[in-house]
N, C-alpha and C positions, 0 to 999 in steps of 0.2 A: 583614585578613586577609590578606598579600601572597598566600602557600600556594593562598586558592581564591578565587571567582568567585562575585558575588552577584548576583542579580537577583528584582526584584521581591519582594524582602527575604527570599527562600529560596538558599541554596547551591544553584547547578546546575556548578560544578565543584570540585574540589578534588584537589591536589598534581596537580595538566596530567590529571585523570581527569574523566569527565562522573559527577554526581551526578545517578542517577533518580530522583523525586518518589514513590517507595513507598507513604510513609504517608499520601498524598494520598487513594489509593482502601481504606484500612483498614477504613471502613465499611461497603463495599460488599462487601471480601471477610469480614469479619466476619459480613453475614449471608448470602454462601455458605457457608461454615464450618459456621455453626448451619443452614442446609439441610441441608446432606451429613449431618452429625451426626444430624438427628430423622429425615430418610430410613431412616438405615441402623438407626436403632434401632427404628424401626416397622416393618421389615424382619426385624430381629429378634424383634420382639413377637409380627408376625403369623407369618412362616414357621416362625422359629426356625434352628439350625444343621444339616445333614443332617450329622450324625455318621456318619462309615467304620466297618469294621470293628472299627480300632483301640480306638474307642470305645467302641460295642456290642457286640462279641463275634461269635461267628458263625465260618463255618470258608472257608479258604482254600484252594484248592484249583489247582498248577500244572501245565498239561499241554501236552505237545510233540505238535505236527502232522508229518503224512511230507509234507502237502502244506501252505503258508499259504492260512490260512480268512480269512476275513470275518467281520469283529467282528458285523455286523449279524446275520448269518446264525446265529452260535455265539447271541448273546441269543434270537434268537427259536425254535430250537432248548431250548434249558432255559425260555424262557416257556410252551412249549407241555408240558414235561414236569412244569411242575409249581413250576420253580424261578424265583419271580417274584421280581422286585427284586434280581436277580442282576447283580453287576458285574463286566463283561467287559474287560479292557485286553492290552494287549500287552505281554510279560514278556521283555526284552530282542532279541531274534531275530523275524520275523515268523510265526513256525513255535512263538513259545512263549508261552501262552494264559495271563494269571493270572486266577481266578475267582472272589470274594469272597459270599459267601452271608447274607443274615441269622440271627441266629440262631434265630428261629422259622422259617425254611425250614427249615436246617436239619433243627433237632428236629422238625418234621415230617414230613418224610422218612425220620428214623433212627429215630423212636420210642425213641431210647434214652438212656442219660445222656451228656452232652456230654464226659466226663473218660473214657469210656471208650475206650481206643485202636482197638478193632474197629471200633467206631462210625466213626469219622473215616475209617477205610480202606474200610468197606461205602459209606459215603456218597461217597467217591473213585468207587471203582466203579461204581457209578450214574451218576454224574455220565459219567464218561466210556465208560459202554455207551451214555448218550442221544447222546455227540457221535459216537461211533460209527457211527450209524444215517444219516447224511445226511453223512458225508466220505468223501471219496474215494478215502484211505489210511489208515493204523494212527492212531489217536491212542495217544499213554501217560502214563499216570500219573505225574508227577515224584516232585509233594510234595505234604504235607495237611497242613493245619493248623487247631489248631482256638482259638478266642479267648474266654474265658469272658466272660459284660460284669459279674461283679462287678474282673474286671481291666482290662476296658473302664476302668469306672468310674470305678477310682480313675485312671487313666491320665489322662482327662479332669478328674479335682478336681486332681490334681498338672499338670496343664497350666496349668488356669485360678491357680494359686495363683504357681505359678512366674512368669506376666505380671504379678500382683499386686506380687510382691517385686521384679521386675525395675524398675517402677514408680518403687518405695519408694525402691531402692538410688540411681534414678536422681536423685530428689530431693536424698538428703542428700548425695548428690555435689555438684552442681552447686549447691546452696546453700552447702558446704564451699568449692569452688573459687571461686565468682561472691560470690551475694548470696542471699537468697532469693526475690526478686521473679525474680530468672533460672531459681531452682530451679522456680517456678512457672510459667512462662511455659515452660520446656520439658517438665513434665509434663502440661500440657495438650495441646502439639499431638503428644507422643507417644500421651495416651490419644484424640485428637482421629483422629490415623491407624490405629490399632487399630481405630476404633470401626467407621472408613468401612471397611477391609478386611475385616470380619467381618461390617459388612451389606453390602456385595458378593455374600457365597459366601451368605447369608442370602436375598438379591432373586432374584438365579439359581437359587436350590438346589443350588448346587453341595456334590460331597460334601467332608467337613472332617473330615482324619485327621491323622497325627503329622505327615507330611510340612508342610501347612499351617500345623500348628500351628510346628513349624522356620520356617518361612516367615516367620509373624506376629514371632516373636522376632528374627530376623533385621532385618525392616523394623524393631523400635524401636533394634536397635543403629543402624543406616544412620540412619533419622531424627536420635535423639539425635549422631551425628556432626556434622551438618550443623549440629543446632544449635548445638553448643559450638563451632565454628567462626567464628558470625556471632556468638555474644555475646561470643565472646573478641574480635572485634574491634571490640563496641560496647563494649567495658569499654576496651579502648585509648584507644579515638578519643574515648570521656569525659574522658580524664584526658589525653589531646594537643591535642583543639580546646577552645581556650577561648572563644569569643564564636561559639556554637551554642545552638541550643536541642535540646531531649534530640530533637525530629521529625527536625531535620535530621542530629544524630549517628548517627543508625539509617538512615536514609537515606543518609550518606556510608557507614556499616558494609557495609550489603547491596550498594551497588555495586561494593561495594571487593572484595567474596567472589563475588559473580555469578557471574563466568565461572569461578570453580573451581566453584561447584556446581553449575551445566548441565553443566559438563565431566564432572563425575564420572557425574553423573547419566545425561547420555546413554551410555558407553563401558558402565556398567554393565547398563543398557536394552537394549544392544546384545546383552550377551552373555545374558540375560535373553530375550529375544526366540529368540535362537538355541536356547536350552532347550526354548519354548515350542515354533516350528516344526517340529525336529527330534529332540528329547528323548524322546520316545514319550509314550505316553499316560501310563505310569504317576508320571510325573514335571510331567507338564500343569497340575495345579493348585497346585503348589508355583511353578510360572514365574511362573503368573497371578498369584496373591496377591503375589508379591515385583515385580511389573510394577506392579499398581494401588499398592503399598505404595511404592515408588520415587516416582513420581507425587506421589504425595502428600504423600510426606514431605518431596519438592521444596519444593510448593508451602505448607508448612508451618514449613519454616525459612524461606521469607522472609517470610511474613506473619502466620503464627499466634501464634507465641516474639514476634517483634517488638510483635504488637497487643497481647497481654498486657501488655509492660512501658507500653506507651503506657498502658494503661489503668491500669496502678499507678503512674502518675507515675514514674517512672523519672528519676533526676534523678543529678546530679554528686557531691551528697553522700553518696547510698544507696552511692558505691564509695569512699569519701574513706577510708584505714584509721583505723580508732579511736585516739584521742588517747589515751595511759593518762595514772592519776591521778598527779600533779606531777610531768610531763613537760614542762613550764611551766616551775618551777622547777630545774628539772637544768639546763635552758637557757642560765638569766641568768648572771653574768659573777659 
């Protein structure tokens, strides 16, 4: 092939561009992926996900301070008053605080039905009274909302079903656009990314709420986009490069898309790092989930999906269009 350069029996340059031998390390990459997935599943089994107020139910209280308080001081005041396990984050400005109380704490403090509107107002007043005792200025109650545990369970179940439905739709789409081996590789890569992100949150015992669930769904879309780009180039090169093995074609395809993959990931991470450090505590876990997902998704688009294709012995024949019965006779003069 005049457009390629071969050294030691392998293509090292194609169309004037260097070809990196990614598949040389596919066994090591597979071992790393399996180890990360096992670690993530172990963390999920041992620790579980620390579901936030959106999924467990509870009370959400927004208060405004005349003078910006320290978050640690607010937490210690609530713990001392019996509101143990309360989540305290800044909401908007430094003077706005969002407090989330677990359902058992709210029920213990009010001793009334969670559906009673007066009860929600009562617990809000009690929290404000506690915070005003050690505050240099006034503390204003802005908003009180209650989420029942039944609604939380419904959100959790619907979120899980949403992720499963997304994976099924992705598998069907890739199978129709490419070939079933590509769909298996894409779904394995997506499941790999989702499990590792969930395991990361379980390992560090971080709160898992609706914003994090949205981040996980965004990771699915981001990782799928990268995987589709690589798969499209693999399909194109299988039809274009004639004298090359499946391993060499995959190496050529990943090398051609590597620059685009890393530049997309780098620019995305720049935005996510800005959200992580300057976006406030309210979206801290959201940006963290996306950062982990983008890093893992970039890795999986290079190795996991391609590894599955190699394991399933992808060949040129798999991508050849099917021949209709009687087509040979129609082509005869």
